[in-house]
RONUKOL-109012 format. One record per residue (C-alpha): residue number from 1; residue in three letters; z negated, y, x negated. Coordinates in Angstrom, 1 decimal, always signed. Layout:
% residues N
NUM|Ala|Z|Y|X
...
//
This chain:
% residues 94
1|Unk|-53.2|+206.5|+93.8
2|Unk|-52.3|+210.0|+92.6
3|Unk|-48.9|+211.2|+93.8
4|Unk|-47.4|+211.3|+90.3
5|Unk|-48.1|+207.5|+89.9
6|Unk|-46.6|+206.7|+93.2
7|Unk|-43.5|+208.5|+92.0
8|Unk|-43.5|+206.6|+88.8
9|Unk|-44.0|+203.3|+90.7
10|Unk|-41.0|+204.2|+92.9
11|Unk|-38.9|+205.0|+89.8
12|Unk|-39.8|+201.7|+88.2
13|Unk|-39.0|+199.8|+91.4
14|Unk|-35.6|+201.6|+91.6
15|Unk|-34.9|+200.7|+88.0
16|Unk|-35.8|+197.1|+88.6
17|Unk|-33.4|+197.0|+91.6
18|Unk|-30.6|+198.5|+89.5
19|Unk|-31.3|+196.1|+86.6
20|Unk|-31.2|+193.2|+89.0
21|Unk|-27.8|+194.4|+90.4
22|Unk|-26.4|+194.9|+86.9
23|Unk|-27.6|+191.4|+85.8
24|Unk|-26.0|+189.8|+88.9
25|Unk|-22.8|+191.7|+88.3
26|Unk|-22.7|+190.8|+84.6
27|Unk|-24.0|+187.2|+84.8
28|Unk|-23.5|+186.3|+88.5
29|Unk|-25.9|+184.0|+90.3
30|Unk|-26.3|+182.0|+87.1
31|Unk|-27.9|+184.8|+85.2
32|Unk|-31.5|+184.5|+84.1
33|Unk|-34.0|+186.3|+86.3
34|Unk|-35.6|+189.2|+84.5
35|Unk|-38.8|+188.7|+86.5
36|Unk|-39.3|+185.4|+84.6
37|Unk|-40.4|+187.3|+81.5
38|Unk|-43.6|+188.7|+83.1
39|Unk|-44.4|+185.3|+84.7
40|Unk|-44.0|+183.4|+81.5
41|Unk|-46.0|+186.1|+79.4
42|Unk|-48.8|+186.2|+82.0
43|Unk|-49.1|+182.4|+82.0
44|Unk|-48.9|+182.2|+78.1
45|Unk|-51.6|+184.8|+77.8
46|Unk|-53.9|+182.9|+80.2
47|Unk|-53.4|+179.6|+78.4
48|Unk|-53.5|+181.1|+74.9
49|Unk|-56.8|+182.8|+75.7
50|Unk|-58.3|+179.3|+76.0
51|Unk|-57.4|+178.6|+72.4
52|Unk|-58.0|+182.1|+70.7
53|Unk|-58.4|+180.7|+67.2
54|Unk|-54.8|+179.5|+67.1
55|Unk|-52.0|+181.7|+66.0
56|Unk|-49.2|+182.2|+68.4
57|Unk|-46.9|+180.0|+66.4
58|Unk|-49.5|+177.2|+66.2
59|Unk|-50.1|+177.4|+70.0
60|Unk|-46.4|+177.2|+70.8
61|Unk|-45.7|+174.3|+68.4
62|Unk|-48.8|+172.4|+69.4
63|Unk|-48.5|+172.7|+73.2
64|Unk|-45.1|+174.0|+74.2
65|Unk|-42.3|+172.8|+71.9
66|Unk|-42.8|+169.1|+71.1
67|Unk|-41.2|+168.1|+67.9
68|Unk|-40.2|+164.5|+67.0
69|Unk|-40.2|+163.3|+63.4
70|Unk|-37.6|+165.1|+61.2
71|Unk|-36.7|+167.7|+63.8
72|Unk|-37.1|+171.4|+63.5
73|Unk|-39.1|+173.2|+66.2
74|Unk|-36.8|+176.2|+66.0
75|Unk|-34.0|+174.1|+67.5
76|Unk|-36.2|+173.2|+70.5
77|Unk|-37.3|+176.8|+70.8
78|Unk|-33.7|+178.1|+70.8
79|Unk|-32.3|+175.7|+73.4
80|Unk|-35.2|+175.2|+75.7
81|Unk|-34.7|+177.1|+79.0
82|Unk|-37.4|+179.4|+80.1
83|Unk|-38.0|+177.5|+83.4
84|Unk|-38.9|+174.4|+81.3
85|Unk|-41.2|+176.5|+79.1
86|Unk|-42.8|+178.0|+82.2
87|Unk|-43.3|+174.6|+83.8
88|Unk|-44.8|+173.3|+80.6
89|Unk|-47.2|+176.3|+80.3
90|Unk|-48.2|+176.0|+84.0
91|Unk|-48.9|+172.3|+83.8
92|Unk|-50.7|+172.6|+80.5
93|Unk|-54.4|+171.7|+80.4
94|Unk|-55.8|+173.2|+77.2
//
Protein backbone atom coordinates (compact mmCIF):
# COMPACT_ATOMS: atom_id res chain seq x y z
CA UNK A 1 0.00 0.00 0.00
CA UNK A 2 1.46 3.40 -0.94
CA UNK A 3 2.53 5.54 2.04
CA UNK A 4 -0.13 8.18 1.42
CA UNK A 5 -2.86 5.55 1.78
CA UNK A 6 -1.36 4.22 4.97
CA UNK A 7 -1.50 7.76 6.31
CA UNK A 8 -5.14 8.14 5.24
CA UNK A 9 -5.97 4.78 6.82
CA UNK A 10 -4.38 5.94 10.06
CA UNK A 11 -6.36 9.17 9.95
CA UNK A 12 -9.62 7.28 9.36
CA UNK A 13 -8.85 4.96 12.27
CA UNK A 14 -8.08 7.94 14.53
CA UNK A 15 -11.33 9.63 13.49
CA UNK A 16 -13.27 6.42 14.21
CA UNK A 17 -11.72 6.21 17.67
CA UNK A 18 -12.59 9.85 18.36
CA UNK A 19 -16.12 9.33 17.06
CA UNK A 20 -16.58 6.30 19.30
CA UNK A 21 -15.32 8.26 22.32
CA UNK A 22 -17.66 11.14 21.51
CA UNK A 23 -20.61 8.78 21.07
CA UNK A 24 -19.85 7.09 24.40
CA UNK A 25 -19.54 10.48 26.10
CA UNK A 26 -22.78 11.76 24.60
CA UNK A 27 -24.90 8.61 24.75
CA UNK A 28 -23.06 6.44 27.24
CA UNK A 29 -22.97 2.67 26.92
CA UNK A 30 -26.55 2.72 25.65
CA UNK A 31 -25.62 4.67 22.52
CA UNK A 32 -25.88 2.96 19.18
CA UNK A 33 -22.70 1.52 17.74
CA UNK A 34 -21.67 3.49 14.63
CA UNK A 35 -20.05 0.32 13.27
CA UNK A 36 -23.51 -1.22 12.85
CA UNK A 37 -24.14 0.98 9.82
CA UNK A 38 -21.49 -0.70 7.68
CA UNK A 39 -22.56 -4.18 8.84
CA UNK A 40 -26.23 -3.57 8.04
CA UNK A 41 -25.46 -1.93 4.68
CA UNK A 42 -23.11 -4.75 3.67
CA UNK A 43 -25.71 -7.39 4.56
CA UNK A 44 -28.49 -5.42 2.84
CA UNK A 45 -26.40 -5.13 -0.32
CA UNK A 46 -25.67 -8.86 -0.37
CA UNK A 47 -29.33 -9.83 0.11
CA UNK A 48 -30.74 -7.19 -2.24
CA UNK A 49 -28.39 -8.32 -5.02
CA UNK A 50 -30.29 -11.62 -4.93
CA UNK A 51 -33.47 -9.71 -5.91
CA UNK A 52 -32.11 -6.96 -8.21
CA UNK A 53 -35.45 -6.38 -9.96
CA UNK A 54 -36.99 -5.05 -6.77
CA UNK A 55 -36.73 -1.41 -5.81
CA UNK A 56 -35.22 -0.74 -2.39
CA UNK A 57 -38.59 0.15 -0.89
CA UNK A 58 -40.14 -3.02 -2.25
CA UNK A 59 -37.33 -5.14 -0.88
CA UNK A 60 -37.53 -3.57 2.58
CA UNK A 61 -41.31 -3.86 2.78
CA UNK A 62 -41.42 -7.38 1.39
CA UNK A 63 -38.64 -8.89 3.48
CA UNK A 64 -37.65 -6.67 6.40
CA UNK A 65 -40.62 -4.71 7.73
CA UNK A 66 -43.59 -7.01 8.07
CA UNK A 67 -46.85 -5.10 8.07
CA UNK A 68 -50.14 -6.38 9.43
CA UNK A 69 -53.49 -5.37 7.95
CA UNK A 70 -54.23 -1.70 8.37
CA UNK A 71 -50.80 -0.74 9.70
CA UNK A 72 -48.34 1.59 8.04
CA UNK A 73 -44.85 0.31 7.26
CA UNK A 74 -43.34 3.69 8.12
CA UNK A 75 -44.30 3.10 11.77
CA UNK A 76 -42.40 -0.17 11.81
CA UNK A 77 -39.42 1.34 10.02
CA UNK A 78 -39.27 4.23 12.48
CA UNK A 79 -39.38 2.15 15.66
CA UNK A 80 -37.55 -1.03 14.68
CA UNK A 81 -34.09 -1.14 16.23
CA UNK A 82 -31.16 -1.73 13.90
CA UNK A 83 -30.12 -4.93 15.67
CA UNK A 84 -33.53 -6.41 14.86
CA UNK A 85 -33.24 -5.26 11.23
CA UNK A 86 -29.72 -6.71 11.06
CA UNK A 87 -30.88 -10.05 12.47
CA UNK A 88 -33.78 -10.17 10.01
CA UNK A 89 -31.42 -9.45 7.12
CA UNK A 90 -28.87 -12.00 8.29
CA UNK A 91 -31.49 -14.75 8.73
CA UNK A 92 -33.24 -13.88 5.46
CA UNK A 93 -33.24 -16.52 2.76
CA UNK A 94 -34.14 -14.76 -0.47
